[in-house]
C-alpha positions as CSV (number, residue, x, y, z in Angstrom):
1,M,53.9,63.5,134.8
2,R,52.5,61.8,131.7
3,R,51.6,64.1,128.9
4,S,49.0,63.2,126.4
5,L,46.5,64.4,123.7
6,R,43.1,63.5,125.1
7,V,40.4,61.5,123.2
8,V,37.3,63.6,122.2
9,T,34.0,61.7,122.2
10,A,32.2,60.8,119.0
11,A,28.9,62.4,118.0
12,V,26.0,61.9,115.5
13,F,26.6,63.6,112.1
14,A,23.9,63.6,109.4
15,G,22.2,60.6,111.0
16,L,25.4,58.6,111.0
17,V,27.0,57.6,114.3
18,V,30.8,58.0,114.0
19,S,32.4,55.4,116.2
20,P,35.4,56.3,118.4
21,L,38.7,55.0,117.0
22,A,39.7,53.8,120.4
23,A,37.3,50.9,119.9
24,H,39.4,49.3,117.3
25,A,42.9,50.9,117.5
26,S,45.6,50.9,120.2
27,Q,48.1,53.6,121.2
28,A,51.2,54.0,119.1
29,P,54.5,53.5,120.8
30,V,56.4,56.4,122.2
31,G,58.6,58.0,119.6
32,S,56.5,56.8,116.7
33,H,55.7,59.4,114.1
34,H,52.7,57.8,112.4
35,V,49.4,56.4,113.6
36,S,48.2,53.2,111.8
37,P,44.9,52.2,113.3
38,A,43.6,48.7,112.6
39,V,40.6,49.4,110.3
40,N,37.8,46.8,110.3
41,A,35.8,48.3,107.4
42,V,37.5,48.9,104.1
43,D,35.4,52.0,103.5
44,D,36.6,53.8,106.7
45,V,38.0,57.2,105.9
46,F,40.5,59.0,108.2
47,I,42.0,62.4,108.7
48,T,45.4,61.8,110.2
49,G,48.2,64.0,111.3
50,Q,50.7,65.1,113.9
51,V,50.7,67.7,116.7
52,T,54.1,69.0,117.8
53,W,54.9,71.5,120.5
54,L,57.9,73.1,122.1
55,G,58.9,72.4,125.7
56,K,57.0,70.3,128.2
57,G,53.6,69.0,127.2
58,V,50.3,69.2,129.2
59,D,47.6,66.8,130.0
60,D,44.7,68.5,128.2
61,I,45.7,69.0,124.6
62,T,42.7,67.7,122.5
63,V,42.1,67.1,118.8
64,A,38.6,67.0,117.2
65,A,36.8,67.5,113.9
66,Y,33.7,69.6,113.6
67,V,31.0,70.5,111.1
68,G,29.8,73.9,112.4
69,K,29.9,73.6,116.1
70,T,29.1,69.9,116.2
71,P,31.9,67.4,116.9
72,V,31.7,64.6,114.4
73,A,34.8,62.6,115.0
74,S,37.0,61.4,117.9
75,A,40.8,61.4,118.0
76,L,43.1,58.5,118.6
77,T,46.2,60.1,120.2
78,Y,49.4,59.2,122.0
79,A,52.3,60.8,123.7
80,G,55.1,59.7,126.0
81,A,56.5,61.2,129.2
82,T,59.1,63.1,127.2
83,A,57.3,63.4,123.9
84,A,56.9,66.7,122.1
85,H,54.6,65.3,119.5
86,G,51.4,63.3,119.2
87,G,49.6,61.5,116.4
88,F,45.9,61.4,115.8
89,A,43.4,59.7,113.4
90,L,39.9,61.0,113.0
91,L,37.2,58.7,111.5
92,V,35.1,60.9,109.1
93,A,32.7,60.7,106.2
94,P,34.4,61.0,102.7
95,G,33.7,64.1,100.7
96,A,32.8,66.4,103.6
97,S,34.7,69.4,104.8
98,Y,35.8,69.5,108.4
99,K,37.2,72.0,110.8
100,V,40.0,70.1,112.7
101,V,40.6,71.9,116.0
102,V,43.6,71.4,118.3
103,S,42.9,72.9,121.8
104,G,46.0,73.7,123.8
105,G,44.4,73.6,127.2
106,G,45.2,77.2,127.9
107,V,49.0,76.6,127.8
108,Y,49.2,76.4,124.0
109,Q,47.4,78.5,121.4
110,D,44.4,76.8,119.9
111,I,44.6,76.2,116.1
112,T,41.9,75.4,113.6
113,K,42.4,74.1,110.0
114,T,39.8,73.2,107.4
115,V,40.3,69.8,105.8
116,S,38.4,68.1,103.0
117,A,38.1,64.4,103.7
118,R,39.2,62.4,100.7
119,A,38.2,58.8,100.1
120,D,41.9,57.8,100.2
121,G,42.5,59.7,103.4
122,S,43.7,63.2,104.3
123,S,46.5,64.5,106.4
124,V,47.1,67.7,108.4
125,N,49.8,68.7,110.8
126,F,49.8,71.2,113.7
127,A,52.7,73.0,115.4
128,L,51.5,74.5,118.7
129,T,52.9,77.7,120.1
130,K,52.8,78.4,123.8
131,V,50.6,81.2,125.1
132,L,52.7,83.9,126.9
133,S,50.7,85.3,129.8
134,N,51.3,88.1,132.3
135,T,51.2,86.7,135.9
136,T,52.1,89.9,137.7
137,A,51.0,93.2,136.1
138,P,53.7,95.8,135.1
139,S,53.8,99.0,137.0
140,I,55.2,102.5,136.8
141,V,57.9,103.3,139.4
142,A,58.9,106.8,140.5
143,K,59.6,108.8,143.6
144,K,57.3,111.5,142.2
145,V,55.4,111.9,139.0
146,A,55.8,115.5,138.0
147,I,57.0,117.7,135.1
148,G,60.7,117.0,134.5
149,S,60.8,113.7,136.6
150,K,61.9,110.4,135.2
151,V,59.6,107.4,135.5
152,T,60.4,103.8,134.7
153,V,58.4,100.6,134.2
154,D,58.7,97.4,136.2
155,T,57.8,94.7,133.6
156,G,56.1,92.4,136.2
157,A,56.2,88.7,135.8
158,W,55.4,86.4,132.8
159,S,54.8,82.7,132.2
160,A,58.0,82.5,130.1
161,D,61.5,82.4,131.8
162,S,63.2,85.3,130.0
163,P,61.1,87.2,127.6
164,S,62.2,90.4,125.8
165,F,60.1,93.5,126.1
166,T,59.1,96.5,124.0
167,Y,57.2,99.6,125.4
168,Q,54.8,102.3,124.5
169,W,54.0,105.1,126.8
170,F,50.5,106.8,126.8
171,S,49.3,110.1,128.1
172,N,45.6,110.2,128.8
173,G,45.2,107.1,126.6
174,K,47.0,108.6,123.6
175,P,50.4,107.1,122.5
176,V,53.3,109.5,123.1
177,K,55.5,109.8,120.0
178,K,58.9,108.2,120.3
179,A,58.2,107.2,123.9
180,T,59.2,103.5,123.5
181,A,61.9,103.0,126.1
182,S,61.6,101.5,129.6
183,S,61.8,105.0,131.1
184,Y,60.1,108.3,130.3
185,K,60.8,111.9,131.1
186,V,57.6,113.7,132.0
187,G,56.9,116.8,129.9
188,K,54.9,119.9,130.4
189,K,52.2,118.6,128.1
190,D,51.6,115.7,130.6
191,A,50.7,117.9,133.5
192,G,47.4,116.7,135.1
193,K,47.2,113.8,132.7
194,K,47.3,110.0,133.4
195,L,50.4,108.1,132.3
196,T,50.3,104.4,131.4
197,V,52.7,102.2,129.6
198,A,51.9,99.1,127.5
199,V,54.5,96.3,127.9
200,T,54.7,93.7,125.1
201,A,56.6,90.5,125.9
202,T,58.0,88.1,123.3
203,E,59.9,84.8,123.5
204,D,60.8,82.1,121.0
205,G,58.1,79.4,120.9
206,Y,55.4,81.7,122.4
207,T,52.8,84.0,121.2
208,S,53.5,87.6,122.1
209,A,51.4,89.3,124.8
210,T,50.8,92.8,126.0
211,A,49.9,94.1,129.5
212,T,49.3,97.7,130.5
213,T,50.2,99.4,133.8
214,A,47.7,101.1,136.1
215,P,47.6,104.8,135.4
216,V,49.6,107.4,137.5
217,T,48.6,111.1,137.4
218,V,51.2,113.7,136.7
219,A,51.1,116.5,139.3
220,K,50.2,120.0,138.1
221,P,52.7,122.7,138.8
222,K,51.8,124.9,141.7
223,P,50.8,128.4,140.6
224,T,53.4,131.1,141.2
225,K,52.6,133.5,144.0
226,H,53.2,137.1,143.2
227,K,54.5,139.3,145.9
228,K,52.5,142.4,146.7
229,H,54.3,145.7,146.3
């Protein structure tokens, strides 16, 4: 599958139409680390840079410059089938301040940086981090949920191959002190309350993510029956 950074269409800014770079520049070769578009007008000003990412790329990473919420420049981009980086060049107006936004297409975390467009050109680089997502919710596992019983957590499934986990147990929505293991011994104070556990997953190259189990209710002890004398 070919991976690329997509071109974002041009828009009108302050009455000036900013032309897409694709009209007068071609893709850079795979493995190249710089974009050198052929510029027709000597006064053209560019914000250039690199986007890098870990692992396999995706088809819908985009780069665009904005003033407010209005896109004002389009991106010339490239990537090869095995590339983990892409170059871009944004045609902008000198002296203005732009928000350069890289959208990760839901696979990578979006990043925004503010850049001032200098007459001699400006440069900004981005390193994308993958978004770690929970694909199957964690759950509390136990034969019974009662005072004195031990309950454990099934961490569920995540978008990363082998994340590491941390835990925090809650009783009626309040964190239980020092209850940060994958298992928990139910105490007397938990009787009749709802237990949940928040599972936080981390892995190199990803943002961390947290998912919380559905609640389970701790059984109340049955009242002791007194024998009549």
